[in-house]
C-alpha positions in Angstrom: 74.2 91.9 125.8 75.0 90.9 122.2 77.5 93.5 120.9 76.1 93.6 117.4 72.6 94.4 118.6 74.0 97.0 121.0 75.9 98.8 118.2 72.9 98.8 115.8 70.8 100.5 118.5 72.9 103.6 118.3 71.3 106.6 116.6 72.3 110.1 115.7 70.7 111.7 118.7 72.2 109.3 121.2 73.8 111.0 124.3 77.5 111.0 124.9 78.8 108.0 126.8 78.7 108.4 130.6 81.4 105.9 131.6 85.2 106.4 131.6 86.6 108.8 129.1 86.6 107.3 125.6 90.0 107.1 124.2 90.8 108.9 120.9 90.1 106.1 118.4 86.8 104.9 120.0 85.6 108.5 120.4 86.3 109.1 116.8 84.3 106.1 115.9 81.4 107.3 118.0 81.7 110.7 116.3 81.4 109.0 112.9 78.3 107.1 114.1 76.7 110.4 115.0 76.8 109.9 118.8 79.0 113.0 119.2 79.2 115.8 116.7 81.3 118.7 118.0 84.4 120.3 116.8 87.6 119.2 118.6 90.6 121.5 118.9 94.1 119.9 118.9 94.6 117.6 121.8 97.8 118.7 123.3 102.3 115.8 122.4 105.4 116.1 120.4 104.5 118.5 117.6 101.8 116.1 116.8 98.0 116.4 117.2 94.8 114.5 117.4 93.0 116.3 114.5 89.8 118.2 114.9 87.9 117.3 111.7 86.1 114.0 112.0 83.4 113.5 109.3 80.2 111.5 109.7 79.3 108.5 107.7 80.3 105.2 109.1 79.4 103.3 106.0 82.2 105.2 104.2 84.9 103.7 106.5 87.4 101.9 104.4 89.5 98.9 105.5 93.2 99.0 105.1 95.3 96.7 102.9 98.8 97.2 104.3 99.9 94.4 106.6 101.5 95.6 109.9 105.1 95.3 110.9 108.3 96.3 109.2 110.9 99.0 109.7 111.6 102.4 108.3 111.2 106.1 109.2 110.3 109.5 107.9 106.9 110.8 107.0 105.9 107.7 105.1 103.1 107.4 102.6 99.4 106.7 103.2 98.6 103.0 103.6 96.9 101.8 100.4 93.6 100.1 100.2 93.4 96.7 98.5 92.4 93.1 98.9 94.0 92.3 102.2 92.9 94.0 105.4 95.4 95.7 107.7 96.0 93.5 110.8 97.3 94.2 114.2 100.2 92.7 116.1 99.4 90.9 119.4 99.9 92.9 122.6 102.6 91.6 124.9 102.3 90.9 128.6 102.6 93.8 130.9 106.2 94.7 131.8 107.8 95.4 128.5 105.4 98.2 127.8 106.3 100.0 131.1 110.0 99.5 130.4 109.7 101.0 126.9 107.8 104.0 128.2 110.3 104.7 130.9 113.0 104.7 128.2 110.9 106.9 126.0 110.5 109.4 128.9 114.2 109.8 129.2 114.7 110.3 125.4 111.9 112.8 124.8 112.8 114.9 127.9 116.0 115.9 126.1 114.2 117.3 123.0 114.3 121.1 122.5 111.5 123.2 124.0 109.4 125.1 121.4 108.8 128.8 122.0 105.3 129.4 120.7 104.0 133.0 120.6 100.4 134.3 121.1 100.0 135.2 117.4 101.2 131.9 116.0 99.1 129.3 114.2 99.5 125.6 114.5 99.7 123.7 111.2 98.8 120.0 111.2 98.8 117.5 108.3 97.4 114.1 108.9 96.6 110.8 107.2 93.4 109.2 108.5 91.6 106.0 107.9 88.1 105.3 109.0 86.6 108.8 109.3 86.2 109.9 105.6 83.1 111.6 104.1 81.0 109.1 102.2 82.1 110.8 98.9 85.8 110.8 100.0 88.6 108.4 99.9 90.4 106.5 102.6 93.2 106.9 103.5 92.5 110.6 103.5 95.1 113.4 103.9 94.0 116.6 105.6 95.5 119.9 106.6 94.3 122.0 109.5 95.3 125.3 111.0 94.5 126.3 114.6 95.1 129.6 116.4 97.7 128.9 119.1 95.9 131.3 121.5 92.2 131.0 121.0 90.0 132.2 124.0 87.0 130.4 122.5 88.7 127.1 123.4 90.1 128.1 126.8 88.8 128.1 130.4 86.3 125.3 129.5 84.3 127.5 127.2 84.1 124.5 124.9 84.4 121.8 127.5 87.6 119.8 127.1 88.3 121.2 123.6 91.4 123.0 124.7 93.3 125.6 122.6 96.9 124.7 121.7 98.1 127.4 124.2 96.1 125.9 127.0 97.3 122.4 126.2 100.9 123.4 125.9 100.9 125.3 129.2 99.1 122.5 131.0 101.6 120.0 129.7 104.6 122.1 130.7 103.3 122.5 134.3 102.8 118.7 135.0 104.4 117.7 138.3 107.0 114.9 138.8 104.7 112.7 140.9 103.0 110.1 138.6 99.8 109.8 140.7 99.5 113.6 140.4 99.9 113.5 136.7 97.2 110.8 136.4 94.9 113.0 138.4 95.6 116.1 136.3 95.2 114.2 133.1 91.7 113.0 134.2 90.8 116.6 135.2 91.9 118.0 131.8 90.1 115.2 129.8 87.2 114.2 132.1 84.8 111.4 131.4 81.9 113.9 130.7 83.9 116.3 128.6 82.9 119.1 130.9 84.8 120.8 133.7 85.0 118.4 136.7 83.5 119.3 140.0 86.5 117.9 141.8 90.2 118.5 141.4 90.6 114.8 141.6 88.0 113.2 139.4 87.7 109.5 139.8 88.9 109.6 143.4 88.0 106.5 145.3 88.0 104.2 142.3 90.6 101.4 142.0 93.6 101.8 139.7 92.3 99.0 137.5 88.9 100.7 137.2 90.6 103.9 136.2 93.0 102.3 133.7 91.0 103.0 130.5 90.3 106.6 131.5 93.9 107.2 132.5 95.2 105.8 129.3 92.8 107.8 127.1 93.5 111.1 128.9 97.2 110.6 128.8 97.1 109.6 125.2 95.4 112.9 124.4 98.0 114.8 126.4 100.8 113.0 124.6 99.4 114.3 121.4 99.5 117.9 122.5 100.7 120.3 119.9 103.0 122.1 120.4 104.4 119.7 123.0 106.6 120.4 126.0 109.2 117.7 126.1 109.5 117.5 129.9 105.7 117.4 130.2 105.5 114.7 127.5 108.2 112.8 129.5 106.0 112.9 132.6 103.0 111.7 130.6 105.0 108.6 129.5 106.2 108.0 133.1 102.6 108.2 134.4 101.3 105.9 131.6 104.0 103.3 132.5 102.2 102.8 135.9 98.8 101.9 134.5 97.7 98.4 135.3 97.4 96.1 132.3 99.4 98.4 130.0 100.6 96.5 126.9 102.7 97.1 123.8 102.4 95.1 120.5 104.9 92.4 120.2 106.3 93.9 116.9 106.2 97.3 115.4 103.0 98.1 113.5 102.4 100.6 110.7 100.5 103.8 111.2 98.1 105.2 108.6 101.1 106.9 106.9 103.0 103.6 106.6 105.5 104.5 109.3 106.7 101.9 111.9 105.3 102.5 115.3 105.1 101.1 118.8 101.5 100.4 119.7 100.5 100.8 123.4 97.1 99.9 124.8 95.3 98.7 127.9 93.0 95.7 128.1 89.5 96.8 126.8 86.6 96.7 129.2 84.7 93.4 128.4 81.4 95.3 128.8 82.4 98.0 126.2 82.4 97.7 122.5 85.0 95.2 121.1 87.6 97.8 120.1 91.1 98.2 121.5 92.4 101.8 121.5 96.2 102.2 120.8 98.6 105.1 121.1 101.4 105.0 118.5 104.9 106.4 119.1 108.1 106.3 117.0 110.2 103.3 117.9 113.5 105.3 117.8 112.7 108.9 118.7 109.7 108.0 120.9 107.7 110.9 119.6 103.9 110.7 119.3 102.7 109.5 115.9 99.0 109.0 116.3 96.3 106.6 117.3 94.5 103.4 116.1 91.4 101.4 117.1 91.6 97.7 116.5 88.6 95.3 116.5 89.1 92.7 119.3 86.1 90.6 118.0 84.0 90.6 114.9 82.3 94.0 114.7 79.4 95.4 112.8 78.0 98.9 112.7 74.9 100.0 110.8 74.7 103.5 109.2 73.2 105.4 106.4 73.8 102.7 103.9 74.9 99.1 103.9 76.7 99.3 107.2 80.3 98.3 107.9 81.8 95.2 109.3 85.2 94.3 110.6 86.9 91.0 111.6 88.8 90.5 114.8 92.2 92.2 114.3 91.1 94.7 111.7 92.1 98.3 112.1 88.8 100.2 112.5 90.2 103.7 112.6 93.7 105.2 112.5 95.2 108.6 112.4 98.9 109.5 111.7 100.2 113.0 112.3 102.8 113.4 109.5 103.6 117.1 109.7 103.2 119.9 112.2 104.7 123.4 112.6 104.1 126.8 114.1 103.3 129.3 111.3 102.6 133.0 111.0 98.9 132.9 109.9 95.9 130.8 109.0 96.5 129.0 105.7 100.3 129.4 105.7 102.3 126.2 105.1 105.7 125.6 106.7 
């Protein structure tokens, strides 16, 4: 089927996708298109988080102007819009990606373990590109506060929208066995978004068939806030076993302008032409955010003139630039 025609057929009341779990970037794009419109709590990784607030309005998606690559560190500044579009580095062949993640697993496992308490709030500041309100600007900086212990978002009361406490405790309890971690990641972030009927969702499918789902669910776990370093280490170890795992051949820049390693799996040829990437720091190996990159020319109709991207354009990107445990809603660290 022609991808452009397929995309233009989407409408605001379209049902949620029924195939493998959509990875963070692609899911955000669908949210913007109106296919999914529900609040998301922090997806449990380093003190970083996949943000909850995604605004509708695909026609407001702005294209980036900062070219990828370079070095540096720190929080960085939002990538500026301009004449040139932000491009992506080419993913390498499998092998290097697994080696880097194995190294990353060793490094993050030695990080200090946070000690969150029930009355804490989780503060998150992000820079996002591709999900702004039609009247807003892109890149956009947002601040959010989430109750660490929030029963409304626990025990599957809101599907797989887990509270920070539930995510942190689940991450901390991950086993050493990588196959078991993959299974638990799929259970925590299932393809339907609702509590699975089986303790091993996806059982019987091949590893290759599960690659996209495994990568998406592990990426969400890697973004858990607050993170448990040993649990995050086990997420990296499990991700290193996914068939077709790749890493960009150079560092890229996230939405805040920081250098990042960009990990991905080969997109499904029957899916929309977008590659979802998990971004981590090239030195500390902590979670930085996500990107979605067009793997072919891409168009999406919306409430106005529509939006188009060329192959290699960054469609959406989120950088988590600051997180902390604070005493109350609205309190900044």
